[in-house]
N, CA and C atoms of all chains as a GROMACS GRO file, in nm:
protein
  600
    1MET      N    1   7.260   4.074  10.664
    1MET     CA    2   7.340   4.093  10.785
    1MET      C    3   7.263   4.034  10.904
    2THR      N    4   7.320   3.928  10.962
    2THR     CA    5   7.255   3.866  11.077
    2THR      C    6   7.340   3.887  11.202
    3MET      N    7   7.272   3.920  11.312
    3MET     CA    8   7.344   3.946  11.437
    3MET      C    9   7.386   3.814  11.504
    4ALA      N   10   7.488   3.823  11.587
    4ALA     CA   11   7.529   3.707  11.667
    4ALA      C   12   7.417   3.675  11.766
    5PRO      N   13   7.403   3.547  11.809
    5PRO     CA   14   7.292   3.509  11.898
    5PRO      C   15   7.278   3.595  12.024
    6GLY      N   16   7.390   3.626  12.089
    6GLY     CA   17   7.384   3.706  12.212
    6GLY      C   18   7.332   3.846  12.185
    7LEU      N   19   7.381   3.907  12.079
    7LEU     CA   20   7.339   4.042  12.041
    7LEU      C   21   7.192   4.043  11.998
    8ARG      N   22   7.155   3.935  11.930
    8ARG     CA   23   7.016   3.923  11.884
    8ARG      C   24   6.919   3.916  12.002
    9LYS      N   25   6.956   3.840  12.104
    9LYS     CA   26   6.870   3.830  12.222
    9LYS      C   27   6.863   3.963  12.298
   10LEU      N   28   6.977   4.032  12.304
   10LEU     CA   29   6.980   4.162  12.370
   10LEU      C   30   6.891   4.262  12.295
   11SER      N   31   6.900   4.258  12.163
   11SER     CA   32   6.818   4.347  12.079
   11SER      C   33   6.670   4.314  12.094
   12LEU      N   34   6.639   4.183  12.096
   12LEU     CA   35   6.498   4.142  12.112
   12LEU      C   36   6.444   4.183  12.248
   13THR      N   37   6.526   4.165  12.352
   13THR     CA   38   6.483   4.203  12.487
   13THR      C   39   6.455   4.353  12.493
   14THR      N   40   6.544   4.432  12.432
   14THR     CA   41   6.525   4.578  12.429
   14THR      C   42   6.395   4.613  12.357
   15HIS      N   43   6.372   4.547  12.243
   15HIS     CA   44   6.252   4.579  12.165
   15HIS      C   45   6.123   4.541  12.239
   16VAL      N   46   6.122   4.422  12.298
   16VAL     CA   47   6.002   4.377  12.371
   16VAL      C   48   5.978   4.469  12.492
   17ALA      N   49   6.085   4.497  12.568
   17ALA     CA   50   6.070   4.579  12.689
   17ALA      C   51   6.019   4.720  12.655
   18THR      N   52   6.078   4.783  12.554
   18THR     CA   53   6.037   4.920  12.520
   18THR      C   54   5.895   4.922  12.461
   19SER      N   55   5.863   4.821  12.382
   19SER     CA   56   5.730   4.819  12.318
   19SER      C   57   5.620   4.797  12.421
   20VAL      N   58   5.641   4.701  12.511
   20VAL     CA   59   5.538   4.672  12.612
   20VAL      C   60   5.529   4.787  12.713
   21ALA      N   61   5.644   4.847  12.746
   21ALA     CA   62   5.643   4.962  12.837
   21ALA      C   63   5.569   5.079  12.772
   22TRP      N   64   5.585   5.097  12.642
   22TRP     CA   65   5.515   5.203  12.568
   22TRP      C   66   5.363   5.182  12.580
   23LEU      N   67   5.318   5.058  12.560
   23LEU     CA   68   5.175   5.027  12.573
   23LEU      C   69   5.126   5.057  12.715
   24GLY      N   70   5.203   5.016  12.814
   24GLY     CA   71   5.163   5.042  12.953
   24GLY      C   72   5.157   5.190  12.985
   25ALA      N   73   5.254   5.265  12.933
   25ALA     CA   74   5.256   5.410  12.958
   25ALA      C   75   5.137   5.478  12.892
   26VAL      N   76   5.100   5.432  12.773
   26VAL     CA   77   4.984   5.491  12.705
   26VAL      C   78   4.854   5.458  12.779
   27LEU      N   79   4.848   5.337  12.836
   27LEU     CA   80   4.730   5.300  12.917
   27LEU      C   81   4.718   5.393  13.039
   28ALA      N   82   4.832   5.418  13.104
   28ALA     CA   83   4.831   5.510  13.219
   28ALA      C   84   4.790   5.651  13.174
   29PHE      N   85   4.839   5.691  13.056
   29PHE     CA   86   4.804   5.822  12.999
   29PHE      C   87   4.653   5.830  12.974
   30LEU      N   88   4.596   5.720  12.923
   30LEU     CA   89   4.452   5.718  12.896
   30LEU      C   90   4.372   5.738  13.024
   31VAL      N   91   4.414   5.672  13.131
   31VAL     CA   92   4.344   5.687  13.260
   31VAL      C   93   4.353   5.832  13.307
   32LEU      N   94   4.472   5.892  13.293
   32LEU     CA   95   4.488   6.033  13.333
   32LEU      C   96   4.403   6.125  13.246
   33ALA      N   97   4.398   6.095  13.115
   33ALA     CA   98   4.319   6.179  13.023
   33ALA      C   99   4.170   6.175  13.060
   34ILE      N  100   4.122   6.056  13.096
   34ILE     CA  101   3.981   6.044  13.137
   34ILE      C  102   3.958   6.119  13.268
   35ALA      N  103   4.053   6.105  13.362
   35ALA     CA  104   4.040   6.176  13.490
   35ALA      C  105   4.042   6.327  13.468
   36GLY      N  106   4.129   6.374  13.378
   36GLY     CA  107   4.138   6.517  13.350
   36GLY      C  108   4.011   6.574  13.290
   37LEU      N  109   3.941   6.489  13.217
   37LEU     CA  110   3.818   6.534  13.152
   37LEU      C  111   3.698   6.529  13.246
   38THR      N  112   3.700   6.434  13.340
   38THR     CA  113   3.580   6.411  13.422
   38THR      C  114   3.588   6.470  13.562
   39ARG      N  115   3.710   6.488  13.616
   39ARG     CA  116   3.721   6.541  13.753
   39ARG      C  117   3.677   6.687  13.757
   40ARG      N  118   3.622   6.727  13.869
   40ARG     CA  119   3.571   6.863  13.882
   40ARG      C  120   3.662   6.954  13.964
   41ASP      N  121   3.735   6.898  14.062
   41ASP     CA  122   3.815   6.985  14.149
   41ASP      C  123   3.941   7.032  14.077
   42GLU      N  124   3.968   7.161  14.090
   42GLU     CA  125   4.075   7.226  14.014
   42GLU      C  126   4.213   7.166  14.042
   43LEU      N  127   4.241   7.138  14.168
   43LEU     CA  128   4.374   7.086  14.203
   43LEU      C  129   4.403   6.953  14.135
   44SER      N  130   4.304   6.864  14.136
   44SER     CA  131   4.322   6.734  14.072
   44SER      C  132   4.345   6.750  13.922
   45VAL      N  133   4.265   6.836  13.860
   45VAL     CA  134   4.276   6.855  13.714
   45VAL      C  135   4.413   6.915  13.679
   46ARG      N  136   4.456   7.013  13.758
   46ARG     CA  137   4.590   7.070  13.736
   46ARG      C  138   4.697   6.962  13.744
   47ALA      N  139   4.690   6.881  13.851
   47ALA     CA  140   4.790   6.776  13.873
   47ALA      C  141   4.791   6.675  13.758
   48VAL      N  142   4.671   6.642  13.710
   48VAL     CA  143   4.659   6.543  13.602
   48VAL      C  144   4.731   6.591  13.476
   49TYR      N  145   4.707   6.717  13.435
   49TYR     CA  146   4.766   6.764  13.309
   49TYR      C  147   4.916   6.789  13.322
   50ILE      N  148   4.960   6.827  13.441
   50ILE     CA  149   5.105   6.841  13.462
   50ILE      C  150   5.170   6.702  13.454
   51ALA      N  151   5.106   6.603  13.515
   51ALA     CA  152   5.159   6.465  13.511
   51ALA      C  153   5.159   6.411  13.368
   52MET      N  154   5.052   6.439  13.294
   52MET     CA  155   5.043   6.390  13.156
   52MET      C  156   5.154   6.448  13.070
   53ASP      N  157   5.184   6.576  13.090
   53ASP     CA  158   5.291   6.640  13.013
   53ASP      C  159   5.426   6.574  13.044
   54LEU      N  160   5.450   6.551  13.174
   54LEU     CA  161   5.577   6.487  13.215
   54LEU      C  162   5.588   6.345  13.160
   55VAL      N  163   5.480   6.269  13.173
   55VAL     CA  164   5.481   6.130  13.126
   55VAL      C  165   5.502   6.125  12.974
   56THR      N  166   5.439   6.217  12.904
   56THR     CA  167   5.456   6.220  12.758
   56THR      C  168   5.601   6.249  12.721
   57ARG      N  169   5.656   6.355  12.782
   57ARG     CA  170   5.792   6.397  12.746
   57ARG      C  171   5.899   6.297  12.785
   58PHE      N  172   5.888   6.247  12.907
   58PHE     CA  173   6.000   6.167  12.960
   58PHE      C  174   5.978   6.016  12.960
   59VAL      N  175   5.857   5.971  12.928
   59VAL     CA  176   5.833   5.827  12.923
   59VAL      C  177   5.782   5.783  12.786
   60ILE      N  178   5.670   5.840  12.742
   60ILE     CA  179   5.606   5.789  12.620
   60ILE      C  180   5.691   5.817  12.495
   61VAL      N  181   5.734   5.941  12.477
   61VAL     CA  182   5.812   5.973  12.356
   61VAL      C  183   5.944   5.894  12.351
   62PRO      N  184   6.024   5.890  12.459
   62PRO     CA  185   6.147   5.810  12.453
   62PRO      C  186   6.121   5.661  12.427
   63LEU      N  187   6.016   5.605  12.491
   63LEU     CA  188   5.985   5.463  12.469
   63LEU      C  189   5.940   5.437  12.326
   64CYS      N  190   5.862   5.530  12.273
   64CYS     CA  191   5.815   5.517  12.135
   64CYS      C  192   5.933   5.516  12.038
   65LEU      N  193   6.025   5.610  12.053
   65LEU     CA  194   6.142   5.616  11.964
   65LEU      C  195   6.231   5.494  11.982
   66ALA      N  196   6.248   5.450  12.108
   66ALA     CA  197   6.331   5.332  12.136
   66ALA      C  198   6.268   5.206  12.075
   67SER      N  199   6.136   5.197  12.083
   67SER     CA  200   6.067   5.082  12.026
   67SER      C  201   6.083   5.078  11.874
   68LEU      N  202   6.065   5.194  11.811
   68LEU     CA  203   6.079   5.203  11.664
   68LEU      C  204   6.221   5.166  11.622
   69LEU      N  205   6.318   5.227  11.689
   69LEU     CA  206   6.459   5.204  11.653
   69LEU      C  207   6.500   5.059  11.678
   70SER      N  208   6.464   5.005  11.794
   70SER     CA  209   6.504   4.867  11.826
   70SER      C  210   6.431   4.768  11.734
   71GLY      N  211   6.311   4.802  11.692
   71GLY     CA  212   6.238   4.716  11.598
   71GLY      C  213   6.306   4.710  11.462
   72ILE      N  214   6.354   4.825  11.417
   72ILE     CA  215   6.424   4.831  11.288
   72ILE      C  216   6.555   4.751  11.297
   73VAL      N  217   6.628   4.772  11.407
   73VAL     CA  218   6.755   4.698  11.428
   73VAL      C  219   6.727   4.548  11.432
   74GLN      N  220   6.622   4.511  11.506
   74GLN     CA  221   6.587   4.370  11.522
   74GLN      C  222   6.552   4.306  11.388
   75SER      N  223   6.476   4.376  11.305
   75SER     CA  224   6.436   4.316  11.177
   75SER      C  225   6.553   4.310  11.079
   76LEU      N  226   6.637   4.413  11.079
   76LEU     CA  227   6.751   4.412  10.986
   76LEU      C  228   6.858   4.312  11.028
   77GLY      N  229   6.866   4.285  11.157
   77GLY     CA  230   6.971   4.194  11.206
   77GLY      C  231   6.927   4.050  11.218
   78THR      N  232   6.807   4.019  11.169
   78THR     CA  233   6.757   3.881  11.175
   78THR      C  234   6.704   3.840  11.037
   79PRO      N  235   6.680   3.713  11.018
   79PRO     CA  236   6.628   3.669  10.887
   79PRO      C  237   6.489   3.724  10.852
   80TRP      N  238   6.419   3.782  10.951
   80TRP     CA  239   6.285   3.837  10.922
   80TRP      C  240   6.292   3.950  10.821
   81GLY      N  241   6.395   4.034  10.828
   81GLY     CA  242   6.408   4.147  10.735
   81GLY      C  243   6.305   4.254  10.762
   82LEU      N  244   6.322   4.368  10.694
   82LEU     CA  245   6.228   4.480  10.715
   82LEU      C  246   6.112   4.476  10.616
   83PHE      N  247   6.138   4.427  10.496
   83PHE     CA  248   6.032   4.425  10.394
   83PHE      C  249   6.013   4.287  10.332
   84ARG      N  250   6.031   4.183  10.412
   84ARG     CA  251   6.017   4.048  10.359
   84ARG      C  252   5.883   3.984  10.395
   85HIS      N  253   5.828   4.022  10.510
   85HIS     CA  254   5.704   3.960  10.558
   85HIS      C  255   5.598   4.067  10.583
   86TYR      N  256   5.474   4.031  10.549
   86TYR     CA  257   5.364   4.128  10.565
   86TYR      C  258   5.352   4.178  10.708
   87TRP      N  259   5.363   4.085  10.805
   87TRP     CA  260   5.338   4.128  10.944
   87TRP      C  261   5.444   4.230  10.990
   88VAL      N  262   5.568   4.214  10.942
   88VAL     CA  263   5.673   4.308  10.981
   88VAL      C  264   5.646   4.446  10.918
   89VAL      N  265   5.608   4.446  10.791
   89VAL     CA  266   5.581   4.572  10.720
   89VAL      C  267   5.463   4.645  10.785
   90ILE      N  268   5.356   4.568  10.816
   90ILE     CA  269   5.237   4.631  10.877
   90ILE      C  270   5.272   4.686  11.016
   91LYS      N  271   5.349   4.610  11.093
   91LYS     CA  272   5.389   4.655  11.227
   91LYS      C  273   5.476   4.782  11.217
   92LEU      N  274   5.566   4.782  11.119
   92LEU     CA  275   5.651   4.900  11.099
   92LEU      C  276   5.565   5.022  11.062
   93LEU      N  277   5.470   4.999  10.972
   93LEU     CA  278   5.380   5.108  10.930
   93LEU      C  279   5.301   5.162  11.049
   94LEU      N  280   5.246   5.073  11.130
   94LEU     CA  281   5.169   5.115  11.248
   94LEU      C  282   5.256   5.197  11.344
   95THR      N  283   5.381   5.151  11.362
   95THR     CA  284   5.471   5.220  11.457
   95THR      C  285   5.512   5.356  11.404
   96VAL      N  286   5.543   5.364  11.274
   96VAL     CA  287   5.585   5.493  11.215
   96VAL      C  288   5.471   5.595  11.223
   97VAL      N  289   5.350   5.550  11.185
   97VAL     CA  290   5.234   5.642  11.189
   97VAL      C  291   5.205   5.684  11.333
   98SER      N  292   5.211   5.587  11.427
   98SER     CA  293   5.187   5.619  11.568
   98SER      C  294   5.290   5.719  11.620
   99THR      N  295   5.416   5.700  11.581
   99THR     CA  296   5.522   5.791  11.625
   99THR      C  297   5.497   5.932  11.573
  100ALA      N  298   5.461   5.942  11.446
  100ALA     CA  299   5.436   6.074  11.385
  100ALA      C  300   5.320   6.143  11.456
  101LEU      N  301   5.210   6.068  11.479
  101LEU     CA  302   5.093   6.127  11.545
  101LEU      C  303   5.124   6.165  11.689
  102LEU      N  304   5.205   6.083  11.756
  102LEU     CA  305   5.242   6.112  11.894
  102LEU      C  306   5.322   6.242  11.902
  103LEU      N  307   5.422   6.256  11.814
  103LEU     CA  308   5.505   6.377  11.817
  103LEU      C  309   5.421   6.501  11.786
  104LEU      N  310   5.322   6.483  11.698
  104LEU     CA  311   5.233   6.594  11.663
  104LEU      C  312   5.145   6.633  11.782
  105HIS      N  313   5.091   6.531  11.851
  105HIS     CA  314   4.998   6.557  11.960
  105HIS      C  315   5.065   6.589  12.093
  106ALA      N  316   5.195   6.568  12.099
  106ALA     CA  317   5.268   6.603  12.222
  106ALA      C  318   5.256   6.754  12.246
  107GLN      N  319   5.237   6.830  12.138
  107GLN     CA  320   5.222   6.976  12.153
  107GLN      C  321   5.092   7.011  12.226
  108VAL      N  322   4.988   6.933  12.200
  108VAL     CA  323   4.859   6.956  12.268
  108VAL      C  324   4.875   6.928  12.417
  109VAL      N  325   4.945   6.820  12.448
  109VAL     CA  326   4.969   6.783  12.589
  109VAL      C  327   5.053   6.892  12.657
  110ALA      N  328   5.154   6.941  12.585
  110ALA     CA  329   5.240   7.046  12.642
  110ALA      C  330   5.159   7.173  12.669
  111LEU      N  331   5.068   7.205  12.578
  111LEU     CA  332   4.982   7.324  12.595
  111LEU      C  333   4.897   7.309  12.721
  112LEU      N  334   4.839   7.191  12.739
  112LEU     CA  335   4.756   7.167  12.858
  112LEU      C  336   4.841   7.171  12.985
  113GLY      N  337   4.962   7.116  12.978
  113GLY     CA  338   5.053   7.118  13.092
  113GLY      C  339   5.089   7.261  13.132
  114ARG      N  340   5.118   7.345  13.031
  114ARG     CA  341   5.153   7.486  13.058
  114ARG      C  342   5.034   7.559  13.118
  115THR      N  343   4.916   7.531  13.064
  115THR     CA  344   4.794   7.596  13.114
  115THR      C  345   4.768   7.557  13.259
  116ALA      N  346   4.791   7.429  13.290
  116ALA     CA  347   4.768   7.381  13.427
  116ALA      C  348   4.865   7.445  13.526
  117PHE      N  349   4.984   7.484  13.476
  117PHE     CA  350   5.085   7.548  13.561
  117PHE      C  351   5.054   7.696  13.585
  118ALA      N  352   4.983   7.756  13.493
  118ALA     CA  353   4.960   7.901  13.496
  118ALA      C  354   4.876   7.941  13.618
  119ALA      N  355   4.904   8.061  13.667
  119ALA     CA  356   4.828   8.112  13.782
  119ALA      C  357   4.682   8.131  13.746
  120SER      N  358   4.661   8.186  13.625
  120SER     CA  359   4.523   8.206  13.578
  120SER      C  360   4.479   8.078  13.507
  121PHE      N  361   4.438   7.984  13.588
  121PHE     CA  362   4.404   7.851  13.538
  121PHE      C  363   4.267   7.852  13.472
  122ALA      N  364   4.263   7.821  13.340
  122ALA     CA  365   4.135   7.818  13.269
  122ALA      C  366   4.139   7.710  13.163
  123LEU      N  367   4.108   7.589  13.204
  123LEU     CA  368   4.108   7.477  13.109
  123LEU      C  369   3.974   7.462  13.038
  124GLY      N  370   3.876   7.539  13.083
  124GLY     CA  371   3.742   7.524  13.025
  124GLY      C  372   3.741   7.541  12.875
  125GLY      N  373   3.816   7.640  12.826
  125GLY     CA  374   3.822   7.665  12.682
  125GLY      C  375   3.895   7.557  12.606
  126LEU      N  376   3.964   7.469  12.678
  126LEU     CA  377   4.040   7.362  12.612
  126LEU      C  378   3.969   7.228  12.622
  127ARG      N  379   3.840   7.230  12.645
  127ARG     CA  380   3.766   7.105  12.664
  127ARG      C  381   3.779   7.013  12.542
  128GLU      N  382   3.775   7.071  12.422
  128GLU     CA  383   3.785   6.988  12.302
  128GLU      C  384   3.920   6.918  12.294
  129ALA      N  385   4.025   6.992  12.327
  129ALA     CA  386   4.159   6.932  12.325
  129ALA      C  387   4.169   6.822  12.430
  130ARG      N  388   4.107   6.843  12.545
  130ARG     CA  389   4.110   6.743  12.653
  130ARG      C  390   4.034   6.617  12.610
  131ALA      N  391   3.921   6.638  12.543
  131ALA     CA  392   3.844   6.522  12.494
  131ALA      C  393   3.922   6.451  12.384
  132GLN      N  394   3.991   6.530  12.302
  132GLN     CA  395   4.069   6.472  12.193
  132GLN      C  396   4.177   6.378  12.245
  133LEU      N  397   4.237   6.415  12.357
  133LEU     CA  398   4.343   6.332  12.415
  133LEU      C  399   4.290   6.195  12.458
  134VAL      N  400   4.165   6.191  12.506
  134VAL     CA  401   4.105   6.063  12.544
  134VAL      C  402   4.088   5.975  12.420
  135VAL      N  403   4.036   6.036  12.312
  135VAL     CA  404   4.015   5.962  12.187
  135VAL      C  405   4.150   5.914  12.131
  136ASP      N  406   4.248   6.003  12.129
  136ASP     CA  407   4.382   5.969  12.076
  136ASP      C  408   4.445   5.855  12.157
  137ALA      N  409   4.437   5.865  12.288
  137ALA     CA  410   4.501   5.763  12.373
  137ALA      C  411   4.432   5.628  12.356
  138ALA      N  412   4.298   5.629  12.344
  138ALA     CA  413   4.224   5.503  12.323
  138ALA      C  414   4.264   5.442  12.189
  139ALA      N  415   4.276   5.526  12.086
  139ALA     CA  416   4.316   5.476  11.954
  139ALA      C  417   4.459   5.422  11.959
  140ALA      N  418   4.545   5.489  12.034
  140ALA     CA  419   4.685   5.445  12.046
  140ALA      C  420   4.693   5.309  12.115
  141VAL      N  421   4.611   5.289  12.219
  141VAL     CA  422   4.610   5.160  12.290
  141VAL      C  423   4.570   5.048  12.192
  142LEU      N  424   4.467   5.076  12.112
  142LEU     CA  425   4.419   4.977  12.014
  142LEU      C  426   4.531   4.942  11.914
  143VAL      N  427   4.595   5.045  11.860
  143VAL     CA  428   4.701   5.024  11.760
  143VAL      C  429   4.818   4.945  11.821
  144LEU      N  430   4.855   4.980  11.944
  144LEU     CA  431   4.968   4.911  12.008
  144LEU      C  432   4.932   4.766  12.042
  145LEU      N  433   4.805   4.740  12.075
  145LEU     CA  434   4.762   4.601  12.099
  145LEU      C  435   4.768   4.520  11.970
  146VAL      N  436   4.730   4.584  11.859
  146VAL     CA  437   4.736   4.516  11.729
  146VAL      C  438   4.882   4.484  11.694
  147ALA      N  439   4.972   4.580  11.717
  147ALA     CA  440   5.114   4.558  11.688
  147ALA      C  441   5.170   4.446  11.775
  148THR      N  442   5.128   4.442  11.901
  148THR     CA  443   5.175   4.336  11.992
  148THR      C  444   5.124   4.200  11.945
  149THR      N  445   4.998   4.197  11.902
  149THR     CA  446   4.939   4.071  11.853
  149THR      C  447   5.013   4.022  11.728
  150LEU      N  448   5.043   4.114  11.636
  150LEU     CA  449   5.116   4.077  11.514
  150LEU      C  450   5.252   4.018  11.550
  151ALA      N  451   5.320   4.082  11.645
  151ALA     CA  452   5.454   4.036  11.683
  151ALA      C  453   5.448   3.900  11.752
  152THR      N  454   5.339   3.870  11.819
  152THR     CA  455   5.326   3.744  11.890
  152THR      C  456   5.288   3.629  11.796
  153PHE      N  457   5.188   3.654  11.712
  153PHE     CA  458   5.138   3.548  11.624
  153PHE      C  459   5.220   3.532  11.496
  154LYS      N  460   5.283   3.641  11.451
  154LYS     CA  461   5.363   3.639  11.328
  154LYS      C  462   5.289   3.566  11.215
  155PRO      N  463   5.175   3.620  11.170
  155PRO     CA  464   5.099   3.549  11.065
  155PRO      C  465   5.180   3.533  10.937
  156ARG      N  466   5.153   3.423  10.869
  156ARG     CA  467   5.231   3.390  10.748
  156ARG      C  468   5.206   3.488  10.634
  157GLY      N  469   5.299   3.488  10.541
  157GLY     CA  470   5.283   3.570  10.421
  157GLY      C  471   5.408   3.649  10.392
  158ALA      N  472   5.477   3.610  10.282
  158ALA     CA  473   5.597   3.683  10.242
  158ALA      C  474   5.563   3.775  10.126
  159LEU      N  475   5.636   3.885  10.116
  159LEU     CA  476   5.606   3.982  10.012
  159LEU      C  477   5.646   3.933   9.872
  160ARG      N  478   5.738   3.840   9.864
  160ARG     CA  479   5.776   3.792   9.731
  160ARG      C  480   5.786   3.641   9.729
  161MET      N  481   4.880   3.790   9.786
  161MET     CA  482   4.864   3.853   9.919
  161MET      C  483   4.774   3.764  10.005
  162PRO      N  484   4.817   3.732  10.130
  162PRO     CA  485   4.734   3.646  10.215
  162PRO      C  486   4.599   3.710  10.249
  163ARG      N  487   4.503   3.622  10.279
  163ARG     CA  488   4.367   3.670  10.308
  163ARG      C  489   4.365   3.761  10.431
  164TRP      N  490   4.446   3.726  10.533
  164TRP     CA  491   4.443   3.806  10.657
  164TRP      C  492   4.488   3.950  10.632
  165VAL      N  493   4.578   3.971  10.534
  165VAL     CA  494   4.625   4.106  10.504
  165VAL      C  495   4.511   4.189  10.444
  166LYS      N  496   4.431   4.123  10.356
  166LYS     CA  497   4.317   4.193  10.293
  166LYS      C  498   4.212   4.231  10.398
  167VAL      N  499   4.183   4.137  10.489
  167VAL     CA  500   4.085   4.164  10.596
  167VAL      C  501   4.137   4.276  10.686
  168PHE      N  502   4.265   4.266  10.721
  168PHE     CA  503   4.329   4.368  10.806
  168PHE      C  504   4.322   4.506  10.740
  169ALA      N  505   4.353   4.509  10.610
  169ALA     CA  506   4.354   4.637  10.536
  169ALA      C  507   4.214   4.698  10.534
  170ALA      N  508   4.112   4.612  10.514
  170ALA     CA  509   3.974   4.662  10.510
  170ALA      C  510   3.936   4.724  10.644
  171PHE      N  511   3.967   4.653  10.753
  171PHE     CA  512   3.939   4.706  10.888
  171PHE      C  513   4.016   4.837  10.911
  172ALA      N  514   4.142   4.838  10.870
  172ALA     CA  515   4.227   4.955  10.892
  172ALA      C  516   4.172   5.078  10.820
  173VAL      N  517   4.125   5.058  10.696
  173VAL     CA  518   4.071   5.170  10.618
  173VAL      C  519   3.946   5.226  10.686
  174VAL      N  520   3.855   5.136  10.730
  174VAL     CA  521   3.730   5.179  10.794
  174VAL      C  522   3.761   5.254  10.926
  175LEU      N  523   3.848   5.195  11.007
  175LEU     CA  524   3.880   5.257  11.137
  175LEU      C  525   3.954   5.390  11.119
  176THR      N  526   4.045   5.395  11.022
  176THR     CA  527   4.119   5.519  10.997
  176THR      C  528   4.025   5.629  10.949
  177ALA      N  529   3.931   5.592  10.861
  177ALA     CA  530   3.834   5.691  10.811
  177ALA      C  531   3.747   5.742  10.926
  178ALA      N  532   3.703   5.650  11.014
  178ALA     CA  533   3.619   5.689  11.128
  178ALA      C  534   3.697   5.781  11.221
  179PHE      N  535   3.821   5.744  11.248
  179PHE     CA  536   3.903   5.825  11.339
  179PHE      C  537   3.933   5.962  11.278
  180ALA      N  538   3.965   5.963  11.148
  180ALA     CA  539   3.999   6.090  11.082
  180ALA      C  540   3.879   6.184  11.080
  181SER      N  541   3.760   6.129  11.055
  181SER     CA  542   3.641   6.215  11.050
  181SER      C  543   3.612   6.272  11.189
  182LEU      N  544   3.634   6.191  11.292
  182LEU     CA  545   3.614   6.238  11.430
  182LEU      C  546   3.720   6.342  11.466
  183HIS      N  547   3.841   6.313  11.422
  183HIS     CA  548   3.956   6.396  11.455
  183HIS      C  549   3.948   6.533  11.390
  184LEU      N  550   3.902   6.534  11.265
  184LEU     CA  551   3.901   6.659  11.189
  184LEU      C  552   3.765   6.728  11.192
  185ALA      N  553   3.677   6.677  11.278
  185ALA     CA  554   3.540   6.729  11.279
  185ALA      C  555   3.534   6.877  11.320
  186GLY      N  556   3.630   6.922  11.394
  186GLY     CA  557   3.632   7.064  11.434
  186GLY      C  558   3.568   7.084  11.569
  187ARG      N  559   3.447   7.036  11.584
  187ARG     CA  560   3.380   7.048  11.713
  187ARG      C  561   3.365   6.911  11.776
  188GLY      N  562   3.312   6.907  11.894
  188GLY     CA  563   3.298   6.779  11.963
  188GLY      C  564   3.434   6.726  12.002
  189ALA      N  565   3.453   6.596  11.992
  189ALA     CA  566   3.578   6.536  12.036
  189ALA      C  567   3.691   6.557  11.934
  190GLY      N  568   3.659   6.613  11.817
  190GLY     CA  569   3.759   6.619  11.712
  190GLY      C  570   3.853   6.737  11.718
  191GLY      N  571   3.813   6.847  11.779
  191GLY     CA  572   3.894   6.968  11.772
  191GLY      C  573   4.017   6.963  11.859
  192HIS      N  574   4.125   7.024  11.812
  192HIS     CA  575   4.247   7.030  11.893
  192HIS      C  576   4.250   7.151  11.982
  193PHE      N  577   4.208   7.261  11.928
  193PHE     CA  578   4.219   7.386  12.000
  193PHE      C  579   4.082   7.452  12.013
  194PRO      N  580   4.067   7.538  12.112
  194PRO     CA  581   3.935   7.601  12.131
  194PRO      C  582   3.902   7.694  12.014
  195HIS      N  583   3.776   7.698  11.983
  195HIS     CA  584   3.732   7.789  11.877
  195HIS      C  585   3.721   7.929  11.935
  196ALA      N  586   3.723   8.026  11.846
  196ALA     CA  587   3.713   8.166  11.891
  196ALA      C  588   3.584   8.184  11.970
  197GLY      N  589   3.597   8.242  12.084
  197GLY     CA  590   3.479   8.270  12.165
  197GLY      C  591   3.431   8.152  12.247
  198ALA      N  592   3.510   8.045  12.249
  198ALA     CA  593   3.468   7.928  12.327
  198ALA      C  594   3.489   7.956  12.475
  199HIS      N  595   3.384   7.947  12.551
  199HIS     CA  596   3.394   7.969  12.696
  199HIS      C  597   3.323   7.857  12.767
  200GLU      N  598   3.362   7.840  12.890
  200GLU     CA  599   3.291   7.738  12.969
  200GLU      C  600   3.270   7.788  13.110
   0.00000   0.00000   0.00000
């Protein structure tokens, strides 16, 4: 099943826009995660974790799902296919695993966001979770850069 | 299988193992939630 040229370009534009926006949002998240871990003043730290929760819920998760969905549509509607070329399969695998880990770790971000909202603010006990978010975000940036590189270079190699 | 896929897979296995060991370490940067009695 191949899409008409106009629909194909619309689908490609959607996929590129959501994927690159996802990478940018995760980069912003990484900066916030580092600030949340290193800043000392309570107000700034509270603001950082509330912002991170909002960005995760309303920007990163929707972009991640849109990127995954538009990527599947794009591959099925073009001659590339979903399981015909190594680079497409690897990119799909990276995106699926990233999506699963993101949905899992969104709970940690939500916990920090709720804690930052609470009157009895005590993030000290959550230092490990705060450090974990920095590691996770850095790993996510790396994975998304690899996926972007694969999509740009499209290295050769068919599965059959 | 192309050579680049084998090299990619080798790097992916090493990086995933490193990340998983850090992630599941329990203490340090790996823990998700505070341990009992953790105070700061």
